[in-house]
NUMIMAR-142281 format. One record per residue (C-alpha): y, x, z. Coordinates in pm, whole numbers. Layout:
BEGIN
NODE     py     px     pz
NODE      Y      X      Z
...
END
This chain:
BEGIN
NODE     py     px     pz
NODE   2704    123   -881
NODE   2503    431   -784
NODE   2529    545   -423
NODE   2285    840   -433
NODE   2170   1050   -726
NODE   1929   1347   -716
NODE   1935   1604   -996
NODE   1653   1857  -1050
NODE   1565   1882   -681
NODE   1305   2145   -588
NODE   1166   2272   -259
NODE    976   2598   -225
NODE    804   2759     71
NODE    786   3123    -24
NODE    588   3137   -348
NODE    453   2782   -299
NODE    628   2488   -464
NODE    615   2152   -286
NODE    796   1969   -567
NODE   1032   2049   -856
NODE   1247   1884  -1124
NODE   1284   1576   -902
NODE   1539   1327  -1037
NODE   1620    986   -891
NODE   1899    739   -841
NODE   1962    464   -587
NODE   2202    182   -662
NODE   2384    -53   -424
NODE   2142   -302   -264
NODE   1846   -130   -434
NODE   1495   -183   -294
NODE   1309    144   -353
NODE    961    247   -242
NODE    861    615   -228
NODE    484    665   -259
NODE    242    950   -312
NODE    -56   1126   -154
NODE    -38   1284    189
NODE    114   1630    170
NODE    309   1556   -149
NODE    638   1589     41
NODE    760   1229     80
NODE    900   1272    433
NODE   1046   1609    332
NODE   1228   1450     40
NODE   1366   1183    273
NODE   1501   1457    502
NODE   1669   1624    205
NODE   1832   1294    108
NODE   1941   1250    471
NODE   2087   1605    461
NODE   1856   1735    735
NODE   1706   1989    492
NODE   1859   2178    201
NODE   1671   2186   -131
NODE   1570   2517   -290
NODE   1728   2402   -617
NODE   1920   2107   -757
NODE   2176   1885   -593
NODE   2229   1535   -456
NODE   2545   1339   -532
NODE   2655   1077   -279
NODE   2905    796   -296
NODE   3218    885    -98
NODE   3183    815    276
NODE   2831    676    230
NODE   2692    531    554
NODE   2320    617    580
NODE   2071    518    847
NODE   1748    713    903
NODE   1472    575   1124
NODE   1393    836   1392
NODE   1023    898   1440
NODE   1028    942   1818
NODE   1345    785   1959
NODE   1415    782   2332
NODE   1661    579   2537
NODE   1776    770   2845
NODE   2065    555   2969
NODE   2026    276   3225
NODE   2147     16   2976
NODE   1944   -299   2933
NODE   1773   -377   2604
NODE   2054   -617   2513
NODE   2328   -369   2613
NODE   2176    -99   2389
NODE   2209   -339   2098
NODE   2551   -470   2198
NODE   2683   -113   2212
NODE   2662   -105   1829
NODE   2936   -366   1813
NODE   3190   -196   2043
NODE   3437   -196   1752
NODE   3408   -576   1728
NODE   3452   -615   2103
NODE   3772   -409   2076
NODE   3895   -633   1792
NODE   3805   -936   2005
NODE   4018   -803   2291
NODE   4307   -741   2048
NODE   4275  -1097   1921
NODE   4289  -1234   2277
NODE   4593  -1013   2346
NODE   4770  -1140   2031
NODE   4680  -1500   2121
NODE   4838  -1453   2461
NODE   5157  -1310   2309
NODE   5174  -1591   2055
NODE   5136  -1852   2328
NODE   5439  -1707   2503
NODE   5665  -1741   2197
NODE   5936  -2002   2210
NODE   6052  -1954   1853
NODE   5792  -1875   1583
NODE   6051  -1841   1304
NODE   6191  -1506   1408
NODE   6090  -1195   1210
NODE   5914  -1054   1520
NODE   5713  -1376   1558
NODE   5624  -1382   1186
NODE   5502  -1021   1208
NODE   5290  -1114   1510
NODE   5140  -1411   1326
NODE   5066  -1189   1025
NODE   4887   -934   1245
NODE   4683  -1210   1407
NODE   4583  -1364   1071
NODE   4479  -1028    926
NODE   4276   -932   1232
NODE   4110  -1272   1252
NODE   4002  -1252    884
NODE   3862   -901    941
NODE   3686  -1014   1260
NODE   3526  -1309   1083
NODE   3420  -1104    778
NODE   3247   -854   1007
NODE   3052  -1134   1182
NODE   3261  -1112   1498
NODE   3182  -1473   1583
NODE   2808  -1436   1523
NODE   2701  -1084   1621
NODE   2576  -1185   1966
NODE   2353  -1449   1809
NODE   2231  -1195   1554
NODE   2145   -950   1834
NODE   1930  -1210   2008
NODE   1766  -1309   1678
NODE   1678   -950   1581
NODE   1552   -866   1931
NODE   1335  -1176   1929
NODE   1202  -1084   1584
NODE   1100   -741   1715
NODE    913   -889   2008
NODE   1186   -885   2275
NODE   1245  -1250   2376
NODE   1549  -1342   2586
NODE   1334  -1323   2900
NODE   1301   -945   2845
NODE   1644   -855   2710
NODE   1781   -760   3054
NODE   1508   -502   3119
NODE   1618   -132   3128
NODE   1556     25   2787
NODE   1434    354   2935
NODE   1135    174   3094
NODE    995     71   2756
NODE    676    227   2618
NODE    693    466   2324
NODE    601    196   2075
NODE    856    -46   2223
NODE   1128    219   2211
NODE   1048    275   1843
NODE   1079    -98   1779
NODE   1410   -113   1968
NODE   1549    184   1771
NODE   1449     10   1449
NODE   1616   -314   1559
NODE   1928   -119   1656
NODE   1947     52   1319
NODE   1912   -277   1130
NODE   2222   -410   1301
NODE   2431   -100   1231
NODE   2654   -121    920
NODE   2463    103    674
NODE   2492    112    296
NODE   2155    292    267
NODE   1866    253    510
NODE   1595    522    492
NODE   1270    404    650
NODE    978    645    701
NODE    666    446    797
NODE    863    154    947
NODE    555    -64   1003
NODE    413    160   1277
NODE    393    -21   1615
NODE    458   -362   1451
NODE    215   -653   1468
NODE    166   -907   1188
NODE    419  -1158   1322
NODE    688   -889   1348
NODE    605   -760   1000
NODE    639  -1108    852
NODE    975  -1151   1026
NODE   1093   -805    915
NODE   1006   -868    551
NODE   1215  -1184    546
NODE   1503  -1006    720
NODE   1501   -713    475
NODE   1499   -950    177
NODE   1853  -1053    273
NODE   1966   -710    399
NODE   2305   -621    250
NODE   2249   -246    209
NODE   2007    -48     -8
NODE   1658     37    118
NODE   1448    351     62
NODE   1102    304    214
NODE    795    524    266
NODE    500    321    391
NODE    119    311    387
NODE    138    -69    414
NODE     86   -192     57
NODE    153   -557    144
NODE    484   -460    308
NODE    585   -262     -4
NODE    485   -552   -229
NODE    720   -784    -39
NODE   1019   -550     14
NODE   1065   -323   -291
NODE   1123   -389   -659
NODE   1111    -32   -788
NODE    886    260   -699
NODE    923    636   -720
NODE    585    813   -713
NODE    583   1175   -590
NODE    274   1306   -770
NODE    172   1644   -908
NODE    490   1808   -774
NODE    734   1577   -949
NODE    879   1226   -931
NODE    813    938  -1169
NODE    990    601  -1171
NODE    821    260  -1204
NODE    973    -88  -1217
NODE    830   -359   -993
NODE    661   -363   -654
NODE    364   -158   -533
NODE    100   -366   -714
NODE    298   -336  -1038
NODE    316     42   -984
NODE    -64     63   -945
NODE   -119   -132  -1268
NODE    135     77  -1462
NODE     -1    405  -1318
NODE   -355    318  -1432
NODE   -224    213  -1773
NODE    -29    538  -1812
NODE   -332    744  -1711
NODE   -558    560  -1959
NODE   -305    612  -2240
NODE   -262    978  -2144
NODE   -639   1033  -2163
NODE   -658    852  -2497
NODE   -377   1064  -2642
NODE   -525   1384  -2497
NODE   -877   1312  -2625
NODE   -745   1217  -2968
NODE   -545   1540  -2994
NODE   -843   1746  -2875
NODE  -1059   1583  -3141
NODE   -804   1670  -3411
NODE   -774   2028  -3282
NODE  -1152   2072  -3287
NODE  -1175   1937  -3642
NODE   -896   2170  -3754
NODE  -1054   2471  -3583
NODE  -1390   2388  -3742
NODE  -1222   2366  -4085
NODE  -1048   2700  -4032
NODE  -1366   2871  -3919
NODE  -1561   2733  -4212
NODE  -1305   2810  -4481
NODE  -1117   3121  -4369
NODE  -1375   3359  -4520
NODE  -1401   3187  -4859
NODE  -1168   3329  -5122
NODE  -1117   2986  -5278
NODE  -1019   2812  -4955
NODE   -874   3089  -4738
NODE   -512   2994  -4816
NODE   -574   2637  -4707
NODE   -740   2761  -4389
NODE   -448   2995  -4316
NODE   -204   2707  -4370
NODE   -403   2491  -4126
NODE   -402   2776  -3873
NODE    -21   2800  -3891
NODE      9   2422  -3847
NODE   -227   2436  -3549
NODE    -22   2710  -3386
NODE    284   2484  -3399
NODE    109   2188  -3232
NODE    261   2095  -2895
NODE    -62   2067  -2698
NODE    -85   1789  -2442
NODE   -174   1889  -2088
NODE   -501   1752  -1953
NODE   -416   1438  -1750
NODE   -435   1489  -1375
NODE   -540   1243  -1110
NODE   -316   1225   -801
NODE   -535   1450   -590
NODE   -901   1482   -494
NODE   -985   1146   -339
NODE  -1265    989   -143
NODE  -1554    863   -358
NODE  -1811    634   -199
NODE  -1968    290   -199
NODE  -2148     70     50
NODE  -2501    -27    -50
NODE  -2769   -239    119
NODE  -3132   -141    182
NODE  -3253   -500    222
NODE  -3111   -846    165
NODE  -3029  -1075    456
NODE  -3096  -1447    477
NODE  -2832  -1689    352
NODE  -2707  -1760    707
NODE  -2603  -1424    851
NODE  -2438  -1519   1181
NODE  -2375  -1844   1368
NODE  -2127  -1847   1658
NODE  -2067  -2165   1860
NODE  -1822  -2236   2146
NODE  -1797  -1863   2222
NODE  -1563  -1742   2495
NODE  -1515  -1367   2524
NODE  -1354  -1127   2766
NODE  -1399  -1073   3137
NODE  -1414  -1296   3441
NODE  -1083  -1460   3540
NODE   -928  -1391   3199
NODE   -693  -1644   3041
NODE   -858  -1660   2696
NODE  -1021  -1999   2633
NODE  -1067  -1991   2260
NODE  -1406  -2162   2202
NODE  -1474  -1958   1887
NODE  -1701  -2133   1637
NODE  -1792  -2020   1285
NODE  -2087  -1966   1054
NODE  -2095  -1653    839
NODE  -2287  -1685    514
NODE  -2425  -1407    292
NODE  -2159  -1237     75
NODE  -1870  -1384    276
NODE  -1582  -1169    404
NODE  -1434  -1300    728
NODE  -1101  -1147    835
NODE  -1007  -1184   1204
NODE   -634  -1184   1288
NODE   -414  -1257   1587
NODE   -146  -1098   1809
NODE   -212   -789   2018
NODE   -408   -862   2334
NODE   -561  -1186   2209
NODE   -916  -1049   2211
NODE   -994   -948   1852
NODE  -1166   -621   1946
NODE  -1326   -798   2242
NODE  -1484  -1046   1998
NODE  -1624   -756   1794
NODE  -1766   -583   2104
NODE  -1922   -912   2213
NODE  -2089   -963   1876
NODE  -2243   -613   1877
NODE  -2363   -667   2237
NODE  -2138   -411   2406
NODE  -2008   -679   2647
NODE  -2172  -1013   2735
NODE  -2020  -1346   2629
NODE  -1865  -1564   2901
NODE  -2017  -1870   2739
NODE  -2135  -2000   2402
NODE  -2405  -1881   2165
NODE  -2447  -1604   1907
NODE  -2736  -1649   1661
NODE  -2828  -1387   1402
NODE  -2987  -1468   1067
NODE  -3301  -1326    907
NODE  -3317   -955    814
NODE  -2958   -890    925
NODE  -2880   -522    986
NODE  -2539   -443   1135
NODE  -2317   -147   1057
NODE  -2024   -108   1298
NODE  -1691     72   1246
NODE  -1502    141   1570
NODE  -1125    172   1537
NODE  -1122    430   1820
NODE  -1368    648   1622
NODE  -1592    686   1927
NODE  -1912    691   1719
NODE  -1873   1065   1656
NODE  -2007   1350   1871
NODE  -1699   1560   1940
NODE  -1904   1877   2006
NODE  -2086   1888   1670
NODE  -1959   2029   1346
NODE  -1909   1798   1048
NODE  -2228   1906    873
NODE  -2460   1839   1167
NODE  -2284   1513   1259
NODE  -2439   1378    939
NODE  -2746   1599    897
NODE  -2885   1535   1248
NODE  -2903   1162   1168
NODE  -3063   1225    827
NODE  -3286   1533    876
NODE  -3502   1454    571
NODE  -3208   1505    333
NODE  -3165   1869    230
NODE  -2845   2059    313
NODE  -2719   2073    -46
NODE  -2727   1694    -80
NODE  -2563   1648    262
NODE  -2284   1882    155
NODE  -2243   1693   -173
NODE  -2213   1366     20
NODE  -1956   1520    256
NODE  -1763   1658    -43
NODE  -1723   1301   -171
NODE  -1543   1233    159
NODE  -1324   1544    106
NODE  -1515   1777    340
NODE  -1559   2071    106
NODE  -1676   2433    141
NODE  -1613   2562    495
NODE  -1464   2226    604
NODE  -1819   2118    692
NODE  -1827   2372    976
NODE  -1515   2230   1147
NODE  -1580   2087   1494
NODE  -1537   1708   1514
NODE  -1310   1744   1818
NODE  -1059   1939   1608
NODE  -1041   1689   1320
NODE   -734   1477   1251
NODE   -745   1100   1283
NODE   -777   1061    906
NODE  -1062   1314    888
NODE  -1248   1141   1172
NODE  -1202    807    994
NODE  -1349    949    671
NODE  -1644   1100    862
NODE  -1709    765   1034
NODE  -1704    589    694
NODE  -1948    851    564
NODE  -2191    774    848
NODE  -2152    401    787
NODE  -2213    432    411
NODE  -2537    625    472
NODE  -2682    349    692
NODE  -2707     93    407
NODE  -2667   -211    638
NODE  -2618   -559    491
NODE  -2353   -672    743
NODE  -2046   -456    808
NODE  -1852   -531   1129
NODE  -1531   -331   1117
NODE  -1248   -301   1371
NODE   -921   -195   1202
NODE  -1090      9    927
NODE   -767    116    753
NODE   -613    276   1062
NODE   -573    654   1015
NODE   -627    633    636
NODE   -367    738    381
NODE   -273    496    106
NODE   -510    645   -154
NODE   -808    635     87
NODE   -719    275    166
NODE   -739    189   -204
NODE  -1086    346   -229
NODE  -1206    163     85
NODE  -1070   -167    -45
NODE  -1258   -121   -373
NODE  -1578    -21   -190
NODE  -1559   -335     25
NODE  -1488   -552   -278
NODE  -1795   -412   -454
NODE  -2022   -438   -146
NODE  -2320   -667   -206
NODE  -2356   -761    161
NODE  -2142   -948    416
NODE  -1831   -834    604
NODE  -1664   -937    930
NODE  -1354   -733   1006
NODE  -1050   -723   1234
NODE   -732   -601   1067
NODE   -354   -612   1077
NODE   -352   -474    721
NODE   -236   -777    523
NODE   -307   -612    187
NODE   -672   -561    286
NODE   -690   -914    429
NODE   -545  -1055    109
NODE   -763   -850   -122
NODE  -1111   -902     24
NODE  -1109  -1198    266
NODE  -1281  -1520    167
NODE  -1199  -1676    506
NODE   -955  -1604    789
NODE  -1027  -1656   1161
NODE   -704  -1672   1360
NODE   -734  -1609   1734
NODE   -472  -1741   1976
NODE   -485  -1730   2359
NODE   -611  -2087   2393
NODE   -775  -2162   2057
NODE   -923  -2026   1737
NODE   -874  -2166   1387
NODE  -1076  -2102   1071
NODE   -904  -2099    730
NODE  -1066  -2097    387
NODE   -929  -1834    150
NODE   -744  -1505    178
NODE   -430  -1412    372
NODE   -185  -1575    128
NODE   -385  -1898    151
NODE   -378  -1873    532
NODE      2  -1846    518
NODE     14  -2149    287
NODE   -193  -2363    524
NODE     16  -2250    822
NODE    329  -2350    631
NODE    175  -2691    559
NODE    104  -2747    928
NODE    459  -2649   1019
NODE    602  -2874    746
NODE    387  -3164    868
NODE    506  -3110   1225
NODE    866  -3103   1104
NODE    819  -3423    902
NODE    672  -3598   1207
NODE    986  -3503   1400
NODE   1193  -3664   1120
NODE    989  -3967   1006
NODE   1273  -4119    800
NODE   1303  -3828    561
NODE   1120  -3857    230
NODE   1007  -3522     93
NODE    852  -3415   -231
NODE    560  -3180   -193
NODE    593  -2846   -368
NODE    335  -2572   -356
NODE    429  -2304   -104
NODE    455  -1937   -194
NODE    119  -1872    -27
NODE    -53  -2150   -223
NODE     99  -2026   -547
NODE    -14  -1671   -468
NODE   -366  -1795   -390
NODE   -393  -1990   -715
NODE   -239  -1701   -910
NODE   -486  -1459   -748
NODE   -775  -1686   -853
NODE   -641  -1701  -1209
NODE   -589  -1323  -1216
NODE   -946  -1269  -1092
NODE  -1086  -1489  -1371
NODE   -869  -1311  -1627
NODE   -975   -972  -1489
NODE  -1346  -1060  -1518
NODE  -1290  -1174  -1876
NODE  -1092   -856  -1953
NODE  -1370   -633  -1811
NODE  -1632   -814  -2023
NODE  -1418   -763  -2333
NODE  -1365   -393  -2251
NODE  -1740   -341  -2206
NODE  -1816   -517  -2535
NODE  -1556   -308  -2721
NODE  -1686     16  -2569
NODE  -2038    -77  -2688
NODE  -1900   -163  -3034
NODE  -1710    169  -3055
NODE  -2022    365  -2956
NODE  -2226    186  -3225
NODE  -1960    247  -3492
NODE  -1938    616  -3399
NODE  -2317    643  -3429
NODE  -2310    477  -3772
NODE  -2030    709  -3888
NODE  -2226   1012  -3765
NODE  -2537    893  -3951
NODE  -2339    844  -4274
NODE  -2178   1190  -4242
NODE  -2525   1338  -4206
NODE  -2637   1144  -4513
NODE  -2345   1284  -4716
NODE  -2463   1635  -4630
NODE  -2814   1575  -4771
NODE  -2880   1783  -5088
NODE  -2989   1482  -5296
NODE  -2663   1299  -5216
NODE  -2438   1601  -5274
NODE  -2551   1595  -5640
NODE  -2487   1219  -5677
NODE  -2111   1155  -5709
NODE  -2157    775  -5711
NODE  -2367    787  -5395
NODE  -2108   1007  -5221
NODE  -1835    757  -5311
NODE  -2040    471  -5166
NODE  -2105    664  -4846
NODE  -1738    764  -4814
NODE  -1629    403  -4864
NODE  -1866    292  -4587
NODE  -1731    566  -4358
NODE  -1372    459  -4431
NODE  -1454     94  -4355
NODE  -1637    181  -4031
NODE  -1359    420  -3925
NODE  -1101    144  -3972
NODE  -1317    -93  -3766
NODE  -1350    176  -3497
NODE   -972    234  -3493
NODE   -910   -140  -3461
NODE  -1162   -164  -3175
NODE   -998    134  -3001
NODE   -655    -29  -3035
NODE   -790   -352  -2883
NODE   -955   -146  -2605
NODE   -623     29  -2531
NODE   -437   -303  -2519
NODE   -690   -443  -2272
NODE   -666   -128  -2058
NODE   -289   -168  -2053
END
């Protein structure tokens, strides 16, 4: 059953159109992701659905008495209620029913004769209220409150703290927890992963998978979308397009659609050009002018395909190395980081080899950034050794973006470090990071977080180091810029050590995971899914040791299955790319042969030889069929 349906929604600002002809529908218990480039209007569309804004055109149809929840961006708690009381307040209606039940129980206990009509009516009221109370989780809501608070990082030891004393990030988490417990049929979440660490995100994903209402989610966290939605609406080029599947499925289908659109467009353009050439050649000849006129009329009726558009101008860059490092890039042994009298005793030990990608994870405050600053010699180690390999050059990305001079303009932030490059080339490089035209004269201090992040990546790419040490590199980036960065890191020929809470990035590029905890560090082979699988194995082993009499059959965990599937997909992808390259080469060769034969047919000696022309035409037909077959195979592989 549909609970929300949008019909031809448009929003204009004066003469400017943000989006138009937007159609969508949300069913009961749907799991919908809303994606698109920054500035496309995702948050605005959410506000229209939540009835905070009115559309310029179109309408939205809602189920009668639909209960919607919308995650506030900057919530504040002003009362003196404790954290627990703020959550318990949601269930005031259940507390009232509980009091009514106790009142009815007291009246029933005072009855001497339960067969009278009045007594039967009282029993009926009690039974009905008890069923309602049970169905609405009246006997379990207090436990659910504690569970949700704990999942959002508020253990029982903190639940009696005043809510108004919480930090901004903690208040956002508490508002989110509060909204999850409210009885909504549709939950609208705009960037819900802000202020949440990895443990909370993992808990939240599991909770949302069993959430009873429908979900509509905007998020830059691709891993979160992959694990919470099963359909995607993409707001692109001023309109909305629907895709089945999670975020990764959307990316694959989007690329397939774009490839097919280009193929159809190019094929039509080729036919149009051939027709126009025929018309131009034959329109002036008396013997062929009627045919040319007929072709012209047919051409005028052709519904011309629009040139396919990419989502928006996007960052274009790659990381390259100037020299190759030795096989052993970095060796860390028994390292303790931090400051005197700190409580971190992790004894960090690992060896980083050439081409490896080591992802560092752990809860907030465990010392991930401190490890990075220790490695790049900003703070001294408390104990242990750090040994660098041969010819290692280090490029560092600071999550706080402090490597920029706030008083310079964008152009000179780059040019001053590379004075031998001429201005035109510097401006071309900056344009690939979306600093175009007069943007290069903007002062660094006035840039947004995303712009500063792109400028920092530009500086890093121009250094050509063979080891990248990056602290939260996807912070501040929109989802499209993240995709470009992920691809650039995948293609990088050097070595990477990075701290991140971005599980999609960790999963996509990590070859090993280093988990930091307050009193230990643990190294895992593989990507993030494999790390989860090994953690699950450890927990299962601990559980089996607690119950030694139970016999269990080992099944691969979800993380292990994902890891193996990822490996298989990578092999298949490499094979697919080789086949695509071979087909593209074959198509080019066939086109060249066809061109050569067409030129041969135009030679005067062949024009007089009917038999020769037939032979040449037969060869062209055969080669054209081979080319068409190769193009069909190419299209299938692209899909």
